[in-house]
N, C-alpha and C positions, 0 to 999 in steps of 0.2 A: 504494500500500500504506500502511495506517495502523495504528498500534498505540496502544491506549488503556489506561489504568489505571482499574480500577473497585474501589471500596471495600466495596460491599455486594452479596451474591449476587443479591438480587432487582432490583438495578439492571443486571444483565447482560442482554444481548438475549435474547429468548425463543428464538432459534435456538440458543442455548448448549446447551439440553437435547437438541436433535436431533443434536448431535455427541457427546453423552455416551454411552459404551458401558456404563458401570456406574452403578448408582443413586447411589453415593457421589460421583459427579461432577456430579449434578444441582443446580440452584439450590435446590430444596427441602431437600436434605440439607446443602448448604453453609450455608444459612441457619440450620439447626439447630446446626451447629458454631459459628457466630458467637455464638449465644445461650448455648450451654452448654459450649463449650470455646474461649473467645476467646483468640486468640494472634496478633493483628494480621493477620488474613486480608486479603489483597488479590488482585486478579485482573488478568491482562493478556489482552487480546483483540486478535488480528491480523485486520484486514479487507483483502480484496482486491476492488477494484471495488465497495466497499460491502457485501460479503458476508463474514460471519464465517467464517474458514477454520481458525484455530487458537486455542486458549485455554490458559491456564496458571493454576494455583492456587498461591499462595505464602503461607506463614505463617512466623512467627519463634518460636523456642523454644530453650531451653538444654538440650543433651543431651550424653551422652558420645560424643565423636567416634569413638573406637576401641572401640565397644561389642562388636564381634564377638570381640575378644580380651580382653575383661574388664579393660581398662585404664581407670582413672578419668581421664577427660579432658573435664570439663564445658566446653562451648563454645557460645556464642550463635551460632545459625546460621539462615539463611533456607532453608526447605525447600520445594522444589517437590513437592507431594504433597497427600494428603487429611489434614486435621487430626484424625485418629484412626487407630488401628492397623488398617489394611486394606491389601490388596495392590494396590488400584487405583492407577493412575497419576494424577499431578496435571496431566496434559496431555490435551487433547481435540483432535480434528480432524486436519488434515493433518500428517503427520510430515515431509514434504518442506520445510515452512516452519518447522519447529522451530528449526533453527539460527539463522534470522533473528530469531525471538522471543527465544531465549536470548542472542544477541549484544546485543539491546536491553536485556535485564534486567540483564546483568552490568555495564552502564554506569550503570544507575539504582539498583541495590541494592548497598550497600557491605557488606564483610565476607565471611563464608563463605557460599557458595551450594551447596546440595546438592539434586540432583534424584534422587528415589527411584522404584523400581518401573517402570523404563522397559522396554518390550518389545523394544527394539532397542539397539544400541551405537553411538550417533551419535558421530562424530569432529568435535569442535569445538575450534578453536585455543585453547590455554591450559587446557583442562579435562582432568582425569584421569577415566578411565572404568574401572569395575570391576564385579564381581558384587555383588549384594545378595541377600537371602533369596529363594529361588525360591518360586513358588506351586504348590500341589498341586491339580490339577483332575481332573474325570472328565467325559468326554463320554458322556452316558447314552443307551444303546440299550435299556434294560430297561423292560419293561411293568409290573413289580412287583418287590417285594423277593424273592419266591420265584424269579423268573426270574434275578435277579442272583445269588442263592445257587447256583442250578443251573449258572451259567456259570463258577463258580470251580473251580479245580483242587481235588482232594479234600482235600489237606492244609490249604489256606487255608479251605475250607468248614468242616472240622472245628475249626479254630482259632476261628472266629467263634462256632460253636455252643458250644464249651467255655467261651469267655470270657463268653458271654451268660448262662450258667446262673445265676450269682449275682444277675442282674438280674430273674429270673423273678417275684419277689415285690415288685418295686419299682413304685410307683405313678407314672405319668406324668401331668402336667397341662399344658395349653396355655392361654395367656391373653395379654392385651395387656401391653405393657411398663409401663403405668401401675401394674401390680402388683409391679414390681421393688422389693425392700426392702433394708434395711440388711444382713441376713444374706447375701443374694445379692451385695451390693456387696463385703462383706468377703471372700467367696470369689473374686470377681474380682481383688481386691488380692493375694490369695495366689497366684493364677496369674501375675499380673504380676511378682511378685517373682522367680519362677522363669524368666521369659522371657529368652531370650538376645538378642532383638532389639527390646526394648521402646522405645517412643517416649514419648508423653505419657501421663499418668495422667488418665483421664476421671473426671468427677464423678458422684455419685449422680443428680443432676438430669439429666445427659446421658442416662442410661438410662431414667429414668422418663418423660421427655418425647419419646422416640422416636416417630415417626409410626406410624399404623396399618399401614404397610407391613411393620413388624417383628413377629415372633412370638416369644414367650417360652415355652420348654419347660422345665419343672422336673421333678425326680425326687426322690421321697420314700421313705425306709425308714420305714414306719408314718407318723409325723408329722414326722420329721426330714429336713430338706433335705440331700441329699447331692451335688447338682450341678444345673446348668442350662446352657442355651445359647440364644442369640438368632439368628434367621435372617431372611432376607428374599428376595423374588423380584422380578426386574425383567427384562422382555423375555425370558422363558424361561430366564433365568439364576438359579440358586439360590445364595445366599451363606451360608456359616457366618460369622457376624459375630464374636461373642465368647462366652465361656463361663466358668463358675466351678465349683470342686470343693471338697468337704470332704476335704482330703488325709488326715485321720485315718481315713477310711473307704474311701479309694480302693482299697487292696489287697483289702479284704474283698469289694467289689462290682465290682472292675475298672471303676470309675466312668468314668475318662477314656476308656477304649477304648469303653465302651458309649455314652457321649455321642457319640463319633465314628460309631458304628454308627447311632445315632439320627439324626444329621445326614444321613448318606448315605441312610438309609431314607426320611426325609422328602423329600429332594431327588428321589428316584426316584418316590415317591408323588405328588408335585406335578407330575410329567411334565416336569421341567426338562430341557432338552437339554444344559445345561452346568452342572455342579456345582462351585462354587469352595469347596474345603476349607480355604482360607487358607494362611498361611505358618507355619513352625515345625512340630515333630513330624513330620518328613518320613517317617521309617521306618514308624510305624504307619499313616499315611495311604497310603503306597505299598503296604503289605501288604493294603490294602483294594481295591487296583486303581487308585489315583490315579496321575497322570502329572505329572512335574516340568515346570514352565514356567519357564525361566530368566528372571531379571530383572536389569537392570543399573542402575548409578547414575552420575551425573556430579558431580564436585566442582570448585569454583573458589573462589579467594580474590582479592579486589580488590587486596590488597597483594602485590606481586610476590615479596617474600621469603617470605612465608607460602605463596604459590602454589607456589614451588619445594619447600618443605618438604612440602606436601600431595602433590605428585607423588612425592617421594622416599619418603613414608610410605604409598604406595598399598596395600602388602601388609597393613598394619595396619588400613587403613580398610575394605577390602572383606571380604565373606563368602567364606571359603575352603573350607568343608566340601564334600566330594564324596560323593554317595550313589548307590549302584547301584540301579537299578529291578529288582525281582524279577518273575518271570513268574507272575502271579497267576491269569490266566484260562486255560481249557482251549484256547482259540484266540485268536489275536491280534485285538484290537479295532481 
């Protein structure tokens, strides 16, 4: 068994992408983050008999450690994850070998180590494990938006129709992300300010240079931009990446909710078998029929005193909100 450290995404073995389950884990997207959101990215790859089995994405950034309880706690940390705000894990490949890889990294990387968006709750000596923001997803069985609407219970169907009425005169436009401009970027910053689980702040260049995999959908009231979202598709998975809103007009047009309806509609129309609605705003997404996918996190500090404090402060570190899933569809999916 061999573990190597790699400093550039395109220096990773080509087999890396075959283990990636999300586009955000691919070498192409990781290269994009190196160029437009540099934060000391590095990668660890575990080989068994010369074959890549498990990989890990690591970057360094200063964040509020206790972000979920709104306590100012700026801390330099090494994060196992994707260097932008997505729900994808920073780990690819065999989960069985994850503990071996983590044990290796905790010896090599000093300071606070935080692994986010894990699909399981691994038990590794010295690490604290807790909940992080869940992801809301939908496994699509619908042939069209109309079939989706017909599958809803009457009160949820009426709700979507009522909330959609103010959007009847709104113009929708779809284009490449090279058209992303300053006004859209400022709306992104407004959304970020209100986010309860924000990580890094991405740059304007980050958006403008996204690959052709990404699609930019914008909404205009006459000539005024009221909102937008970016999406992408990878191996029959549809992802709601990021969005922005003119909050001054949000109530008038129900903009945020109509953007969510637009995201879901596009995912259905693209025949995606799996629609990732992202993290945060759980209640409106669940009322559309989304399902919660719990995510966990691991925390560790190389200093034994701070490690004990980290374990003692687990309740402040993890996400604690519990949300009940409503019965949205006329029959169980």
